[in-house]
C-alpha positions as CSV (number, residue, x, y, z in Angstrom):
1,M,19.9,15.2,-8.4
2,K,16.8,15.5,-11.2
3,R,17.0,12.9,-13.3
4,V,15.1,10.1,-11.6
5,L,15.0,6.4,-13.0
6,I,12.3,4.4,-11.4
7,T,11.0,0.9,-12.0
8,G,8.1,-0.7,-11.2
9,A,7.1,2.9,-11.9
10,S,2.8,1.1,-12.9
11,G,2.9,-0.3,-9.3
12,F,1.3,1.6,-6.6
13,I,3.6,2.8,-5.0
14,G,5.4,3.8,-8.5
15,R,2.8,5.7,-10.0
16,S,1.9,7.8,-6.6
17,L,5.4,8.2,-6.8
18,S,6.2,9.5,-10.1
19,I,3.7,11.9,-10.0
20,E,4.7,13.5,-7.4
21,L,8.7,13.7,-8.3
22,L,7.2,15.7,-11.5
23,N,4.8,17.8,-9.3
24,R,8.8,18.9,-7.9
25,G,9.5,19.1,-11.1
26,Y,11.7,16.1,-11.5
27,I,12.9,14.5,-14.6
28,V,11.4,10.2,-14.3
29,T,12.7,7.9,-16.4
30,A,9.3,4.7,-16.4
31,L,11.8,1.6,-16.6
32,M,9.7,-1.4,-17.4
33,R,9.4,-5.3,-18.5
34,K,6.7,-4.7,-20.6
35,K,4.6,-1.3,-22.0
36,S,1.5,-0.2,-19.2
37,N,-1.3,1.9,-19.8
38,L,-1.5,2.8,-15.8
39,L,2.0,5.3,-16.1
40,P,1.3,8.8,-15.3
41,V,0.7,10.8,-18.6
42,D,3.5,13.2,-18.1
43,V,6.1,10.7,-17.3
44,N,8.4,12.3,-19.3
45,Q,10.2,9.0,-20.9
46,I,9.5,5.3,-20.4
47,I,12.1,2.7,-21.8
48,V,10.9,-1.5,-22.6
49,C,13.2,-3.9,-22.7
50,D,13.6,-7.3,-21.4
51,F,16.1,-8.5,-19.5
52,N,16.2,-11.8,-20.5
53,Y,18.0,-10.4,-23.7
54,K,21.4,-7.9,-25.1
55,I,20.6,-4.0,-23.6
56,D,22.1,-1.0,-24.0
57,Y,22.7,-0.1,-20.8
58,S,24.3,3.1,-21.7
59,L,20.8,4.7,-22.5
60,I,18.9,3.2,-19.8
61,F,21.5,5.2,-17.4
62,K,22.8,7.9,-19.7
63,D,22.2,11.0,-17.1
64,I,20.4,9.8,-14.8
65,D,21.2,11.2,-11.0
66,C,18.9,8.4,-9.2
67,L,17.7,4.9,-9.6
68,I,14.9,4.6,-7.8
69,H,14.2,0.1,-7.7
70,L,10.5,-0.8,-6.8
71,A,10.1,-3.8,-9.6
72,G,9.6,-7.2,-7.7
73,R,8.0,-10.1,-7.8
74,A,5.1,-9.2,-5.5
75,H,4.7,-11.3,-2.0
76,I,2.4,-14.3,-1.9
77,V,0.4,-14.6,1.8
78,D,0.4,-18.2,2.8
79,Q,4.0,-19.6,1.2
80,S,6.1,-22.1,2.7
81,V,10.1,-21.1,3.1
82,K,10.7,-23.0,-0.1
83,F,8.2,-22.3,-1.6
84,N,8.8,-20.7,-5.4
85,L,12.0,-19.2,-3.9
86,A,13.5,-19.6,-6.8
87,K,11.5,-18.2,-8.6
88,F,11.6,-14.9,-6.2
89,R,15.3,-15.2,-6.4
90,E,15.1,-14.1,-9.9
91,I,13.6,-11.0,-10.0
92,N,14.0,-9.8,-6.5
93,T,17.7,-10.3,-6.3
94,C,19.5,-11.1,-9.3
95,L,17.6,-8.7,-11.1
96,T,18.4,-6.1,-8.6
97,L,22.0,-6.3,-8.2
98,K,22.6,-7.1,-12.0
99,L,20.9,-3.2,-12.0
100,A,22.8,-1.6,-9.6
101,K,25.7,-3.1,-11.2
102,K,24.8,-1.3,-13.9
103,A,23.5,1.5,-12.8
104,A,27.8,1.9,-10.5
105,E,29.4,1.0,-14.2
106,F,27.7,3.6,-15.6
107,G,28.0,6.6,-13.4
108,V,24.4,6.7,-11.4
109,G,24.6,8.3,-7.6
110,R,22.7,7.2,-5.8
111,F,20.1,3.1,-5.7
112,L,17.1,3.0,-3.6
113,F,15.9,-0.5,-3.1
114,L,12.4,-0.9,-1.2
115,S,12.3,-4.4,0.9
116,S,10.1,-5.6,3.3
117,I,9.9,-5.2,6.8
118,G,9.3,-9.0,6.6
119,V,13.5,-9.1,6.7
120,N,13.0,-8.2,10.2
121,G,10.4,-11.0,10.9
122,N,6.7,-11.6,10.5
123,Q,6.1,-10.4,13.8
124,N,7.2,-8.7,17.3
125,N,6.4,-8.3,20.9
126,K,8.9,-4.9,20.9
127,P,9.2,-2.6,18.1
128,F,11.7,-3.5,15.0
129,S,14.8,-1.3,14.6
130,E,17.9,-1.5,11.4
131,T,19.8,-2.9,14.8
132,D,17.7,-6.1,14.7
133,I,19.2,-9.6,13.1
134,P,17.2,-9.7,10.0
135,N,14.6,-13.2,11.1
136,P,12.9,-13.3,7.3
137,Q,10.8,-15.8,7.1
138,D,9.3,-16.9,4.0
139,S,10.8,-16.7,0.5
140,Y,10.2,-13.3,-0.2
141,A,11.5,-11.7,2.9
142,I,14.5,-14.1,2.4
143,S,15.0,-12.8,-1.5
144,K,14.7,-9.2,-0.7
145,Y,17.2,-9.6,2.5
146,E,19.7,-11.5,0.3
147,A,19.1,-8.7,-2.5
148,E,20.2,-6.2,0.5
149,K,23.4,-7.9,1.2
150,G,24.3,-8.3,-2.1
151,L,23.9,-4.2,-2.5
152,F,25.3,-3.3,0.2
153,R,28.8,-5.4,-1.6
154,I,28.2,-3.5,-4.9
155,S,28.3,-0.3,-2.9
156,E,31.6,-0.9,-1.4
157,D,33.7,-2.0,-4.8
158,T,32.2,1.0,-6.4
159,Q,30.9,4.5,-5.8
160,L,27.0,3.9,-5.6
161,K,24.9,4.9,-2.8
162,I,22.3,2.3,-1.7
163,V,19.7,3.4,0.2
164,I,17.3,1.0,1.8
165,I,13.9,0.6,2.8
166,R,12.2,-1.3,4.6
167,P,8.5,-0.7,5.1
168,P,5.0,-2.4,6.4
169,L,1.8,-2.5,5.1
170,V,1.5,0.5,2.4
171,Y,-1.7,1.0,2.2
172,G,-4.1,4.5,-0.3
173,A,-5.9,4.4,-3.0
174,N,-5.6,1.7,-5.7
175,A,-3.7,-0.5,-3.0
176,P,-3.0,-4.4,-4.0
177,G,-3.6,-7.2,-1.6
178,N,-5.0,-7.4,1.7
179,F,-5.1,-3.7,1.8
180,G,-7.1,-3.8,-1.2
181,R,-9.6,-6.8,0.1
182,L,-10.4,-4.5,2.9
183,V,-11.1,-1.5,1.0
184,D,-13.4,-3.9,-1.5
185,F,-15.3,-5.2,1.6
186,F,-16.1,-1.5,3.0
187,S,-16.9,-1.2,-0.9
188,A,-20.1,-3.3,-0.2
189,E,-23.7,-3.4,-0.6
190,F,-23.8,-5.3,2.7
191,L,-20.9,-5.3,5.8
192,L,-20.9,-8.9,7.5
193,P,-20.1,-8.8,10.3
194,L,-16.7,-9.7,11.3
195,P,-15.0,-11.6,14.3
196,F,-12.4,-9.2,14.7
197,G,-13.6,-7.5,18.5
198,A,-11.4,-8.9,20.6
199,V,-8.2,-8.2,18.8
200,N,-5.5,-6.3,20.2
201,N,-2.3,-6.4,18.5
202,K,-0.3,-2.9,17.6
203,R,0.3,-3.2,13.8
204,S,2.0,0.0,11.9
205,L,1.5,1.0,8.8
206,V,2.9,3.2,6.2
207,A,0.4,5.7,4.4
208,I,1.3,5.7,0.5
209,D,2.0,9.8,1.3
210,N,3.9,9.5,3.8
211,L,6.0,6.7,1.9
212,V,6.4,8.7,-1.4
213,D,7.7,11.4,1.0
214,F,10.0,9.4,2.7
215,I,11.8,8.1,-0.6
216,I,11.8,11.3,-2.2
217,T,13.9,12.5,0.9
218,C,16.0,9.8,1.0
219,M,17.2,10.6,-2.9
220,V,18.4,13.8,-1.5
221,H,19.1,13.5,1.8
222,K,23.2,13.3,2.3
223,N,22.5,11.2,6.0
224,A,21.1,8.8,3.5
225,E,23.7,7.1,2.1
226,N,24.9,3.7,2.7
227,E,21.9,3.4,5.9
228,V,19.1,0.8,6.1
229,F,15.2,2.7,7.3
230,L,12.6,1.4,8.6
231,I,9.1,3.9,8.1
232,S,5.3,3.6,9.6
233,D,3.4,6.6,9.9
234,N,4.3,6.3,14.1
235,K,0.5,5.9,15.0
236,D,0.2,2.1,15.3
237,V,-2.9,0.4,15.4
238,S,-5.4,-2.6,16.6
239,T,-6.8,-4.9,13.9
240,M,-10.1,-3.3,15.3
241,Q,-9.2,0.1,15.3
242,L,-8.4,-0.5,11.7
243,L,-11.2,-1.9,10.6
244,N,-13.2,1.3,12.7
245,K,-11.3,3.9,11.2
246,M,-11.9,2.3,7.5
247,A,-15.9,2.1,8.5
248,K,-15.6,6.0,9.5
249,A,-13.9,6.8,6.3
250,F,-16.3,4.8,4.0
251,D,-19.0,6.1,6.7
252,R,-20.5,2.4,6.5
253,R,-21.4,1.1,10.5
254,L,-19.5,-1.6,10.9
255,V,-20.0,-4.5,13.1
256,L,-17.3,-6.2,14.9
257,L,-17.9,-9.5,16.9
258,P,-15.6,-10.2,20.0
259,I,-14.1,-13.8,19.6
260,P,-11.3,-15.3,21.7
261,I,-8.4,-15.1,19.9
262,K,-7.6,-18.7,21.1
263,F,-10.6,-19.8,19.5
264,M,-10.4,-18.2,16.3
265,I,-6.6,-19.9,16.1
266,L,-8.1,-23.1,16.6
267,L,-10.6,-23.2,14.1
268,A,-7.5,-21.5,11.5
269,G,-5.8,-24.5,12.1
270,L,-8.0,-27.3,11.4
271,I,-8.7,-25.7,7.3
272,G,-4.3,-25.2,7.6
273,K,-4.5,-21.8,8.5
274,K,-2.8,-21.1,12.4
275,K,0.4,-19.5,11.4
276,D,-1.5,-17.1,8.6
277,A,-4.0,-17.1,12.2
278,I,-1.2,-15.9,14.7
279,R,0.8,-13.9,12.1
280,L,-3.0,-12.2,11.7
281,F,-4.1,-11.1,15.4
282,S,0.2,-11.0,16.3
283,S,1.2,-7.6,16.7
284,L,4.5,-6.0,13.8
285,Q,5.9,-2.5,15.1
286,V,9.1,-0.8,13.4
287,D,10.7,2.4,15.2
288,I,11.0,5.0,13.2
289,S,13.2,7.2,15.1
290,K,16.3,6.7,13.2
291,A,14.6,8.2,10.0
292,Q,13.6,11.3,12.4
293,K,16.4,11.7,13.8
294,N,19.2,11.1,11.0
295,L,17.0,12.9,8.3
296,N,14.7,14.7,10.3
297,W,11.6,13.3,9.2
298,Q,7.9,13.2,10.0
299,P,5.2,11.9,8.5
300,K,3.4,14.5,6.9
301,V,-0.4,12.3,7.2
302,T,-2.3,11.0,9.6
303,M,-3.9,7.4,8.5
304,D,-7.7,9.0,8.7
305,E,-6.0,11.7,6.8
306,Q,-5.0,9.2,3.8
307,L,-8.2,6.6,4.4
308,S,-10.0,10.2,3.3
309,K,-8.6,9.7,0.0
310,I,-9.8,6.3,-0.4
311,S,-13.8,6.4,-0.1
């Protein structure tokens, strides 16, 4: 398996994955809806197409061994279950299934889909596993789960092998979203005290280097075919521990005030953010024993090692 097609190759995960695949000798084609100057310069081929118009899929999928589908409508914090569900489905579900059907039609062997741990739920009291009943809570996670189900139906009717990966928060240099905001915070000239000194939850995260390595493992491993995998660094941290680790990586002095969680949730409720606060302070852990056992995979970097590459 040498020829790989990546959607979302110019994104945070896609750029790191493309670089690593090129370093390992793969032939990488980037499929995107519009041109971008964020792609690795050594990408072998770039295909720009508008999926709303007629496309010659025989050219897109010519000699492709594996399609890695990273592109999608991004998760939005503070969204209701119904908010924009149709828009999430349009990209995360319908486009995903359209690509998979065409990939199967033109003989692509394997389709890797980057889903979300949100398919399992957004908090737990014990680590999520692949055998848990899915419990998506927002539009983003619902659209990802619907794509997962559709992909397995396509696999049943074709020769296309499906791999589903559900990562928690992915962190690393140039990460978007909440982690990117944390990096901006620690890069500021002055650090304000934060009220998270009493938050002893447990959160699973995955370093970008670990996720990239796992994706490549799933590309080639026979035991990955038609399976779902949860993935993390396998070293869970509390919100307080994460902040302290980032402060150490950035060589900054951080003051964490031990404000009671119930009080912060109460304050958040006054501004209509109670659900967001509960989710922030709750635990979300994943069990990666399936990946370890079935694929003989172990995380390649620690959190401290990945954070050191950011500061």
